[in-house]
C-alpha atoms as a printed R data frame, in Angstrom:
    type eleno elety resid chain resno       x      y       z
1   ATOM     1    CA   MET     A     1   0.000  0.000   0.000
2   ATOM     2    CA   ARG     A     2   1.468  3.328  -1.098
3   ATOM     3    CA   LEU     A     3   1.003  6.226   1.308
4   ATOM     4    CA   SER     A     4   0.238  9.711   0.095
5   ATOM     5    CA   PHE     A     5   2.559 12.635   0.715
6   ATOM     6    CA   ARG     A     6   0.280 14.174   3.360
7   ATOM     7    CA   VAL     A     7   0.086 10.918   5.267
8   ATOM     8    CA   LYS     A     8   3.874 10.688   5.302
9   ATOM     9    CA   VAL     A     9   4.139 14.268   6.594
10  ATOM    10    CA   ALA     A    10   1.574 13.452   9.312
11  ATOM    11    CA   ILE     A    11   3.647 10.438  10.339
12  ATOM    12    CA   VAL     A    12   6.770 12.627  10.579
13  ATOM    13    CA   TRP     A    13   4.919 15.148  12.745
14  ATOM    14    CA   GLY     A    14   3.616 12.341  14.935
15  ATOM    15    CA   GLY     A    15   7.149 11.056  15.403
16  ATOM    16    CA   ILE     A    16   8.389 14.528  16.377
17  ATOM    17    CA   PHE     A    17   5.625 14.925  18.989
18  ATOM    18    CA   LEU     A    18   6.357 11.428  20.303
19  ATOM    19    CA   VAL     A    19  10.029 12.274  20.807
20  ATOM    20    CA   LEU     A    20   9.101 15.555  22.511
21  ATOM    21    CA   GLY     A    21   6.666 13.709  24.763
22  ATOM    22    CA   VAL     A    22   9.400 11.303  25.837
23  ATOM    23    CA   LEU     A    23  11.777 14.179  26.567
24  ATOM    24    CA   PHE     A    24   9.118 16.010  28.578
25  ATOM    25    CA   ALA     A    25   8.374 12.850  30.540
26  ATOM    26    CA   LEU     A    26  12.063 12.462  31.387
27  ATOM    27    CA   ALA     A    27  12.097 16.102  32.537
28  ATOM    28    CA   LYS     A    28   9.147 15.373  34.902
29  ATOM    29    CA   PHE     A    29   6.805 17.570  32.933
30  ATOM    30    CA   SER     A    30   3.698 18.683  34.860
31  ATOM    31    CA   PRO     A    31   0.572 18.906  32.662
32  ATOM    32    CA   ALA     A    32  -1.550 19.505  35.767
33  ATOM    33    CA   TRP     A    33   0.349 22.732  36.504
34  ATOM    34    CA   MET     A    34  -0.180 23.875  32.909
35  ATOM    35    CA   ILE     A    35  -3.914 23.272  33.135
36  ATOM    36    CA   ASP     A    36  -4.053 25.196  36.401
37  ATOM    37    CA   LYS     A    37  -2.154 28.210  35.017
38  ATOM    38    CA   PHE     A    38  -3.654 28.158  31.530
39  ATOM    39    CA   ARG     A    39  -6.247 30.826  32.288
40  ATOM    40    CA   PHE     A    40  -3.759 33.220  33.906
41  ATOM    41    CA   ILE     A    41  -1.279 33.005  31.039
42  ATOM    42    CA   GLY     A    42  -4.027 33.015  28.406
43  ATOM    43    CA   THR     A    43  -5.381 36.300  29.749
44  ATOM    44    CA   GLY     A    44  -2.416 37.995  28.097
45  ATOM    45    CA   ILE     A    45  -3.682 37.056  24.622
46  ATOM    46    CA   TRP     A    46  -5.853 40.156  24.383
47  ATOM    47    CA   VAL     A    47  -2.847 42.374  25.203
48  ATOM    48    CA   THR     A    48  -0.820 40.737  22.430
49  ATOM    49    CA   ILE     A    49  -3.569 41.163  19.835
50  ATOM    50    CA   PHE     A    50  -4.435 44.710  20.975
51  ATOM    51    CA   VAL     A    51  -0.859 45.982  20.804
52  ATOM    52    CA   ALA     A    52  -0.256 44.278  17.448
53  ATOM    53    CA   ALA     A    53  -3.502 45.612  15.942
54  ATOM    54    CA   ILE     A    54  -2.835 49.230  16.960
55  ATOM    55    CA   SER     A    55   0.785 48.982  15.826
56  ATOM    56    CA   ILE     A    56  -0.012 47.511  12.404
57  ATOM    57    CA   VAL     A    57  -2.515 50.302  11.653
58  ATOM    58    CA   CYS     A    58   0.057 52.957  12.551
59  ATOM    59    CA   ALA     A    59   2.731 51.072  10.599
60  ATOM    60    CA   MET     A    60   0.541 51.035   7.477
61  ATOM    61    CA   ILE     A    61   0.083 54.810   7.679
62  ATOM    62    CA   LEU     A    62   3.825 55.327   8.102
63  ATOM    63    CA   ALA     A    63   4.553 52.886   5.284
64  ATOM    64    CA   LEU     A    64   2.223 54.720   2.919
65  ATOM    65    CA   LEU     A    65   3.821 58.071   3.718
66  ATOM    66    CA   GLY     A    66   7.272 56.532   3.431
67  ATOM    67    CA   ALA     A    67   6.469 54.967   0.059
68  ATOM    68    CA   LEU     A    68   5.145 58.257  -1.313
69  ATOM    69    CA   GLY     A    69   8.278 59.977  -0.050
70  ATOM    70    CA   ARG     A    70  10.542 57.383  -1.674
71  ATOM    71    CA   LEU     A    71   8.715 57.897  -4.969
72  ATOM    72    CA   SER     A    72   8.729 61.690  -4.654
73  ATOM    73    CA   LYS     A    73  11.034 63.934  -6.658
74  ATOM    74    CA   ASN     A    74  11.202 66.323  -3.710
75  ATOM    75    CA   PRO     A    75  14.708 65.990  -2.192
76  ATOM    76    CA   VAL     A    76  13.465 66.784   1.327
77  ATOM    77    CA   ALA     A    77  10.737 64.127   1.287
78  ATOM    78    CA   TYR     A    78  13.065 61.599  -0.346
79  ATOM    79    CA   GLY     A    79  15.870 62.309   2.112
80  ATOM    80    CA   VAL     A    80  13.679 62.126   5.225
81  ATOM    81    CA   THR     A    81  12.031 58.853   4.206
82  ATOM    82    CA   GLY     A    82  15.379 57.431   3.142
83  ATOM    83    CA   PHE     A    83  16.874 58.177   6.571
84  ATOM    84    CA   TYR     A    84  13.784 56.785   8.308
85  ATOM    85    CA   THR     A    85  13.836 53.455   6.483
86  ATOM    86    CA   SER     A    86  17.613 53.117   6.745
87  ATOM    87    CA   PHE     A    87  17.757 53.760  10.501
88  ATOM    88    CA   PHE     A    88  14.800 51.680  11.637
89  ATOM    89    CA   ARG     A    89  15.677 48.791   9.339
90  ATOM    90    CA   GLY     A    90  19.324 48.919  10.347
91  ATOM    91    CA   THR     A    91  18.919 48.828  14.137
92  ATOM    92    CA   PRO     A    92  17.453 46.076  16.363
93  ATOM    93    CA   LEU     A    93  13.862 46.417  17.493
94  ATOM    94    CA   ILE     A    94  14.770 45.874  21.155
95  ATOM    95    CA   VAL     A    95  17.215 48.807  20.973
96  ATOM    96    CA   GLN     A    96  14.504 51.021  19.497
97  ATOM    97    CA   ILE     A    97  12.081 50.064  22.288
98  ATOM    98    CA   PHE     A    98  14.594 50.977  24.998
99  ATOM    99    CA   MET     A    99  15.578 54.190  23.208
100 ATOM   100    CA   ILE     A   100  11.982 55.394  23.088
101 ATOM   101    CA   TYR     A   101  11.263 54.394  26.686
102 ATOM   102    CA   LEU     A   102  14.534 55.456  28.348
103 ATOM   103    CA   ALA     A   103  16.342 57.867  26.017
104 ATOM   104    CA   LEU     A   104  13.382 59.962  24.892
105 ATOM   105    CA   PRO     A   105  12.758 61.432  28.397
106 ATOM   106    CA   GLN     A   106  16.433 62.439  28.571
107 ATOM   107    CA   ILE     A   107  16.122 64.227  25.235
108 ATOM   108    CA   GLY     A   108  12.952 66.004  26.367
109 ATOM   109    CA   LYS     A   109  14.601 67.096  29.608
110 ATOM   110    CA   SER     A   110  17.498 68.684  27.768
111 ATOM   111    CA   LEU     A   111  15.284 70.698  25.435
112 ATOM   112    CA   PRO     A   112  14.677 74.387  26.278
113 ATOM   113    CA   VAL     A   113  10.947 73.925  26.820
114 ATOM   114    CA   PRO     A   114   8.685 74.502  29.842
115 ATOM   115    CA   ASP     A   115   8.552 71.792  32.487
116 ATOM   116    CA   SER     A   116   4.937 71.109  31.629
117 ATOM   117    CA   VAL     A   117   6.084 69.827  28.232
118 ATOM   118    CA   HIS     A   118   8.562 67.328  29.684
119 ATOM   119    CA   LYS     A   119   5.786 64.960  30.699
120 ATOM   120    CA   TYR     A   120   4.942 64.327  27.063
121 ATOM   121    CA   PHE     A   121   8.343 62.691  26.616
122 ATOM   122    CA   LEU     A   122   7.607 60.217  29.427
123 ATOM   123    CA   LEU     A   123   5.820 57.369  27.679
124 ATOM   124    CA   SER     A   124   4.319 54.309  29.322
125 ATOM   125    CA   VAL     A   125   5.648 50.843  28.625
126 ATOM   126    CA   VAL     A   126   2.824 49.840  26.313
127 ATOM   127    CA   PHE     A   127   2.774 53.157  24.463
128 ATOM   128    CA   SER     A   128   6.552 53.023  23.989
129 ATOM   129    CA   GLY     A   129   6.195 49.521  22.575
130 ATOM   130    CA   ILE     A   130   3.441 50.568  20.182
131 ATOM   131    CA   VAL     A   131   5.526 53.510  18.944
132 ATOM   132    CA   ALA     A   132   8.607 51.319  18.459
133 ATOM   133    CA   LEU     A   133   6.699 48.559  16.656
134 ATOM   134    CA   SER     A   134   4.957 51.084  14.429
135 ATOM   135    CA   LEU     A   135   8.187 52.802  13.442
136 ATOM   136    CA   ASN     A   136  10.094 49.565  12.923
137 ATOM   137    CA   TYR     A   137   7.481 47.732  10.868
138 ATOM   138    CA   GLY     A   138   6.528 50.908   9.041
139 ATOM   139    CA   ALA     A   139  10.101 51.115   7.754
140 ATOM   140    CA   TYR     A   140  10.005 47.534   6.461
141 ATOM   141    CA   MET     A   141   6.531 47.908   4.993
142 ATOM   142    CA   THR     A   142   7.562 51.081   3.169
143 ATOM   143    CA   GLU     A   143   9.212 48.935   0.513
144 ATOM   144    CA   ILE     A   144   6.096 46.751   0.298
145 ATOM   145    CA   PHE     A   145   3.891 49.770  -0.327
146 ATOM   146    CA   ARG     A   146   6.379 51.262  -2.768
147 ATOM   147    CA   ALA     A   147   6.460 48.030  -4.756
148 ATOM   148    CA   GLY     A   148   2.652 47.886  -4.723
149 ATOM   149    CA   ILE     A   149   2.373 51.418  -6.087
150 ATOM   150    CA   LEU     A   150   4.946 50.705  -8.797
151 ATOM   151    CA   ALA     A   151   3.082 47.517  -9.720
152 ATOM   152    CA   VAL     A   152   0.157 49.595 -10.982
153 ATOM   153    CA   GLY     A   153   0.629 49.955 -14.723
154 ATOM   154    CA   PRO     A   154   1.805 53.326 -16.056
155 ATOM   155    CA   GLY     A   155  -1.162 53.317 -18.405
156 ATOM   156    CA   GLN     A   156  -3.449 53.808 -15.414
157 ATOM   157    CA   THR     A   157  -1.616 56.981 -14.421
158 ATOM   158    CA   GLU     A   158  -1.537 58.240 -17.988
159 ATOM   159    CA   ALA     A   159  -5.278 57.677 -18.328
160 ATOM   160    CA   ALA     A   160  -5.877 59.582 -15.081
161 ATOM   161    CA   GLU     A   161  -3.718 62.440 -16.325
162 ATOM   162    CA   ALA     A   162  -5.667 62.490 -19.592
163 ATOM   163    CA   LEU     A   163  -8.831 62.945 -17.539
164 ATOM   164    CA   GLY     A   164  -7.314 66.022 -15.895
165 ATOM   165    CA   MET     A   165  -6.646 64.521 -12.443
166 ATOM   166    CA   ASN     A   166  -3.908 66.009 -10.301
167 ATOM   167    CA   PHE     A   167  -1.428 63.946  -8.238
168 ATOM   168    CA   ARG     A   168  -3.683 63.593  -5.192
169 ATOM   169    CA   GLN     A   169  -6.684 62.580  -7.254
170 ATOM   170    CA   ARG     A   170  -4.651 60.033  -9.214
171 ATOM   171    CA   MET     A   171  -3.343 58.458  -6.040
172 ATOM   172    CA   ARG     A   172  -6.666 58.480  -4.201
173 ATOM   173    CA   ARG     A   173  -8.920 57.357  -7.046
174 ATOM   174    CA   VAL     A   174  -6.732 55.259  -9.323
175 ATOM   175    CA   VAL     A   175  -3.370 54.117  -7.954
176 ATOM   176    CA   LEU     A   176  -3.912 53.431  -4.250
177 ATOM   177    CA   PRO     A   177  -7.119 51.350  -4.597
178 ATOM   178    CA   GLN     A   178  -5.263 49.008  -6.944
179 ATOM   179    CA   ALA     A   179  -2.042 49.050  -4.922
180 ATOM   180    CA   LEU     A   180  -3.856 48.116  -1.698
181 ATOM   181    CA   LYS     A   181  -5.034 44.874  -3.278
182 ATOM   182    CA   ILE     A   182  -1.376 44.025  -3.785
183 ATOM   183    CA   VAL     A   183   0.041 45.124  -0.418
184 ATOM   184    CA   ILE     A   184  -2.647 43.807   1.929
185 ATOM   185    CA   PRO     A   185  -1.634 40.094   1.702
186 ATOM   186    CA   PRO     A   186   2.049 40.702   2.632
187 ATOM   187    CA   THR     A   187   0.846 43.090   5.327
188 ATOM   188    CA   GLY     A   188  -0.853 40.073   6.899
189 ATOM   189    CA   ASN     A   189   2.550 38.399   7.161
190 ATOM   190    CA   GLU     A   190   3.919 41.469   8.902
191 ATOM   191    CA   PHE     A   191   1.032 41.407  11.397
192 ATOM   192    CA   ILE     A   192   1.747 37.759  12.246
193 ATOM   193    CA   ALA     A   193   5.410 38.567  12.837
194 ATOM   194    CA   MET     A   194   4.458 41.625  14.890
195 ATOM   195    CA   MET     A   195   2.317 39.541  17.255
196 ATOM   196    CA   LYS     A   196   5.395 37.562  18.221
197 ATOM   197    CA   ASP     A   197   7.560 40.664  18.570
198 ATOM   198    CA   THR     A   198   5.149 42.145  21.117
199 ATOM   199    CA   ALA     A   199   6.840 39.857  23.651
200 ATOM   200    CA   LEU     A   200   9.811 42.245  23.639
201 ATOM   201    CA   ILE     A   201   7.778 45.088  25.117
202 ATOM   202    CA   ASN     A   202   7.351 43.606  28.573
203 ATOM   203    CA   LEU     A   203  11.101 43.380  29.019
204 ATOM   204    CA   LEU     A   204  10.652 46.953  30.215
205 ATOM   205    CA   GLY     A   205   8.327 45.876  33.022
206 ATOM   206    CA   GLY     A   206   4.992 47.541  33.587
207 ATOM   207    CA   ARG     A   207   1.733 46.820  35.370
208 ATOM   208    CA   VAL     A   208   0.228 43.345  35.617
209 ATOM   209    CA   PHE     A   209  -2.826 44.522  33.687
210 ATOM   210    CA   TRP     A   210  -0.624 44.974  30.583
211 ATOM   211    CA   PHE     A   211   1.314 41.718  30.954
212 ATOM   212    CA   ASP     A   212   1.188 39.761  27.705
213 ATOM   213    CA   ILE     A   213   1.496 35.998  27.208
214 ATOM   214    CA   PHE     A   214   5.251 35.822  27.601
215 ATOM   215    CA   LYS     A   215   5.448 38.096  30.638
216 ATOM   216    CA   ARG     A   216   2.716 36.199  32.465
217 ATOM   217    CA   ALA     A   217   4.409 32.891  31.694
218 ATOM   218    CA   GLN     A   218   7.723 34.293  32.864
219 ATOM   219    CA   VAL     A   219   6.301 35.577  36.156
220 ATOM   220    CA   VAL     A   220   4.301 32.495  37.126
221 ATOM   221    CA   GLY     A   221   7.020 30.116  35.919
222 ATOM   222    CA   ALA     A   222   9.658 31.850  38.048
223 ATOM   223    CA   ARG     A   223   7.369 31.835  41.099
224 ATOM   224    CA   ASP     A   224   6.679 28.082  40.953
225 ATOM   225    CA   PHE     A   225  10.016 27.033  39.385
226 ATOM   226    CA   LYS     A   226   8.145 25.657  36.377
227 ATOM   227    CA   TYR     A   227  10.027 27.399  33.612
228 ATOM   228    CA   LEU     A   228   9.656 24.576  31.089
229 ATOM   229    CA   GLU     A   229   5.906 24.219  31.525
230 ATOM   230    CA   ALA     A   230   5.317 27.985  31.498
231 ATOM   231    CA   LEU     A   231   7.384 28.612  28.373
232 ATOM   232    CA   VAL     A   232   5.931 25.625  26.523
233 ATOM   233    CA   LEU     A   233   2.441 26.879  27.330
234 ATOM   234    CA   ALA     A   234   3.320 30.391  26.119
235 ATOM   235    CA   ALA     A   235   4.907 29.004  22.956
236 ATOM   236    CA   GLY     A   236   1.805 26.923  22.289
237 ATOM   237    CA   MET     A   237  -0.402 30.007  22.570
238 ATOM   238    CA   TYR     A   238   1.783 32.007  20.196
239 ATOM   239    CA   TRP     A   239   1.824 29.060  17.809
240 ATOM   240    CA   THR     A   240  -1.960 28.786  17.913
241 ATOM   241    CA   LEU     A   241  -2.404 32.508  17.273
242 ATOM   242    CA   THR     A   242   0.010 32.281  14.351
243 ATOM   243    CA   ALA     A   243  -1.871 29.330  12.861
244 ATOM   244    CA   ILE     A   244  -5.251 31.080  13.188
245 ATOM   245    CA   PHE     A   245  -4.112 34.340  11.628
246 ATOM   246    CA   THR     A   246  -2.171 32.462   8.940
247 ATOM   247    CA   LEU     A   247  -5.444 30.791   7.963
248 ATOM   248    CA   PHE     A   248  -7.185 34.167   7.820
249 ATOM   249    CA   GLN     A   249  -4.309 35.599   5.829
250 ATOM   250    CA   SER     A   250  -4.392 32.790   3.259
251 ATOM   251    CA   LYS     A   251  -8.130 33.313   2.754
252 ATOM   252    CA   LEU     A   252  -7.545 37.051   2.416
253 ATOM   253    CA   GLU     A   253  -4.862 36.409  -0.206
254 ATOM   254    CA   ARG     A   254  -7.220 34.263  -2.260
255 ATOM   255    CA   ARG     A   255  -9.951 36.863  -1.985
256 ATOM   256    CA   MET     A   256  -7.721 39.806  -2.870
257 ATOM   257    CA   SER     A   257  -6.079 37.985  -5.788
258 ATOM   258    CA   LYS     A   258  -9.340 37.224  -7.599
259 ATOM   259    CA   GLY     A   259  -8.926 40.243  -9.804
260 ATOM   260    CA   TYR     A   260  -5.409 39.183 -10.723
261 ATOM   261    CA   VAL     A   261  -6.009 35.550 -11.653
262 ATOM   262    CA   ARG     A   262  -4.896 35.071 -15.198
263 ATOM   263    CA   GLN     A   263  -6.971 32.666 -17.235
264 ATOM   264    CA   ALA     A   264  -5.498 30.722 -20.102
265 ATOM   265    CA   ILE     A   265  -6.625 31.929 -23.513
266 ATOM   266    CA   GLU     A   266  -7.265 29.269 -26.064
267 ATOM   267    CA   ALA     A   267  -4.873 29.485 -28.997
268 ATOM   268    CA   THR     A   268  -6.419 30.976 -32.092
269 ATOM   269    CA   PRO     A   269  -6.239 28.634 -35.094
270 ATOM   270    CA   ARG     A   270  -3.953 29.847 -37.838
271 ATOM   271    CA   LYS     A   271  -3.650 29.036 -41.518
272 ATOM   272    CA   THR     A   272  -0.962 29.520 -44.119
273 ATOM   273    CA   ARG     A   273  -1.441 31.819 -47.042
274 ATOM   274    CA   TRP     A   274   0.756 32.564 -50.033
275 ATOM   275    CA   ILE     A   275   0.993 36.171 -51.168
276 ATOM   276    CA   GLN     A   276   2.653 37.145 -54.417
277 ATOM   277    CA   GLY     A   277   5.869 39.036 -53.802
278 ATOM   278    CA   ALA     A   278   7.592 41.702 -55.859
279 ATOM   279    CA   PRO     A   279   8.640 40.737 -59.367
280 ATOM   280    CA   GLY     A   280  12.009 39.093 -59.426
281 ATOM   281    CA   GLY     A   281  11.975 38.396 -55.737
282 ATOM   282    CA   GLY     A   282  12.569 34.978 -54.247
283 ATOM   283    CA   GLY     A   283  14.573 33.623 -57.159
284 ATOM   284    CA   PRO     A   284  13.946 33.181 -60.874
285 ATOM   285    CA   GLY     A   285  10.389 33.670 -62.029
286 ATOM   286    CA   GLY     A   286   9.239 35.827 -59.173
287 ATOM   287    CA   GLY     A   287   8.564 34.758 -55.641
288 ATOM   288    CA   ALA     A   288   5.915 34.350 -53.023
289 ATOM   289    CA   LEU     A   289   5.681 35.167 -49.349
290 ATOM   290    CA   GLN     A   290   4.521 32.481 -46.943
291 ATOM   291    CA   ILE     A   291   2.791 33.891 -43.851
292 ATOM   292    CA   GLU     A   292   0.529 32.608 -41.095
293 ATOM   293    CA   MET     A   293  -2.674 34.511 -40.456
294 ATOM   294    CA   PRO     A   294  -5.222 34.143 -37.614
295 ATOM   295    CA   ASP     A   295  -8.213 31.964 -38.415
296 ATOM   296    CA   PRO     A   296 -10.774 32.970 -35.757
297 ATOM   297    CA   VAL     A   297 -13.768 31.462 -37.577
298 ATOM   298    CA   GLY     A   298 -12.272 28.004 -37.831
299 ATOM   299    CA   GLU     A   299 -11.786 27.973 -41.611
300 ATOM   300    CA   LEU     A   300  -8.553 26.025 -41.212
301 ATOM   301    CA   GLU     A   301 -10.294 23.181 -39.405
302 ATOM   302    CA   GLU     A   302 -12.994 23.078 -42.053
303 ATOM   303    CA   GLU     A   303 -10.429 22.894 -44.852
304 ATOM   304    CA   ARG     A   304  -8.492 20.131 -43.115
305 ATOM   305    CA   ALA     A   305 -11.669 18.163 -42.485
306 ATOM   306    CA   ALA     A   306 -12.612 18.498 -46.162
307 ATOM   307    CA   GLU     A   307  -9.146 17.344 -47.231
308 ATOM   308    CA   ARG     A   308  -9.330 14.312 -44.941
309 ATOM   309    CA   ALA     A   309 -12.750 13.440 -46.328
310 ATOM   310    CA   GLU     A   310 -11.421 13.709 -49.908
311 ATOM   311    CA   ARG     A   311  -8.460 11.471 -49.125
312 ATOM   312    CA   GLU     A   312 -10.662  8.863 -47.460
313 ATOM   313    CA   THR     A   313 -13.001  8.926 -50.484
314 ATOM   314    CA   ALA     A   314 -10.065  8.550 -52.891
315 ATOM   315    CA   GLU     A   315  -8.643  5.642 -50.868
316 ATOM   316    CA   GLU     A   316 -12.013  3.896 -50.896
317 ATOM   317    CA   ASP     A   317 -12.367  4.385 -54.660
318 ATOM   318    CA   GLY     A   318  -8.860  3.081 -55.221
319 ATOM   319    CA   SER     A   319  -9.427  0.015 -53.110
């Protein structure tokens, strides 16, 4: 009996889980503790999704502005967006989080502004994380949005210009609606990655109310000396969230790509025709040009069928 590819993959996965189960058993794994702490750790799911959702919306706005700046012929806009994407793509996310949370208040304190303004440079842990995630992912998504805008055919822009639209009208009515259909699917991948990067925020600390999955697992695991169980439970929750949103993202890709599915066009029948060339061309006695012309009405098939019928009739008469 020959097994299908999916069955073989399922067997491999089953073997991997079996090996992990044996290793966990040797490490005196405690499933009962995991069941008891599941609700406490799982409460942090809403924090993870909330922070990621707010950050991805802000990142999309920054990415759109960055893409327009990278496509602009204005040296100021091009230079600012170039520095933005270069810096935030070239430095680690964890460094950016700590810079916004710890270094920004120092910058605000050194500015010659009233003391009442200094408080605006003191950001909370969650707000600092949202700002850092937005800036970091906005820099990466700038190239996604720029590629999506460039993917819109130049004929669309030329048609909009022929209708008398200015730059803003062309972008708002013609280019961006088509570009969004291209950039939304990869944006889903960025959101999935961002959900996992939210775990970096709580390295700063903060209130229990804003503890995410990882922070809650870290706290309760350290209290009960159950680091393995706590981290495995947190990893399982992140894995489940990733699988769920990956499913949504794949459905979104199929839905958004409906307008871009290319259907095969049946080949048009062609037939050969001889056209008399110029006198003296093609050798002694004049020449002829042999060309292939489209045969949309199926004349070629009719001629071939008639020729086959004539040959069959001649063969029958000869026999």
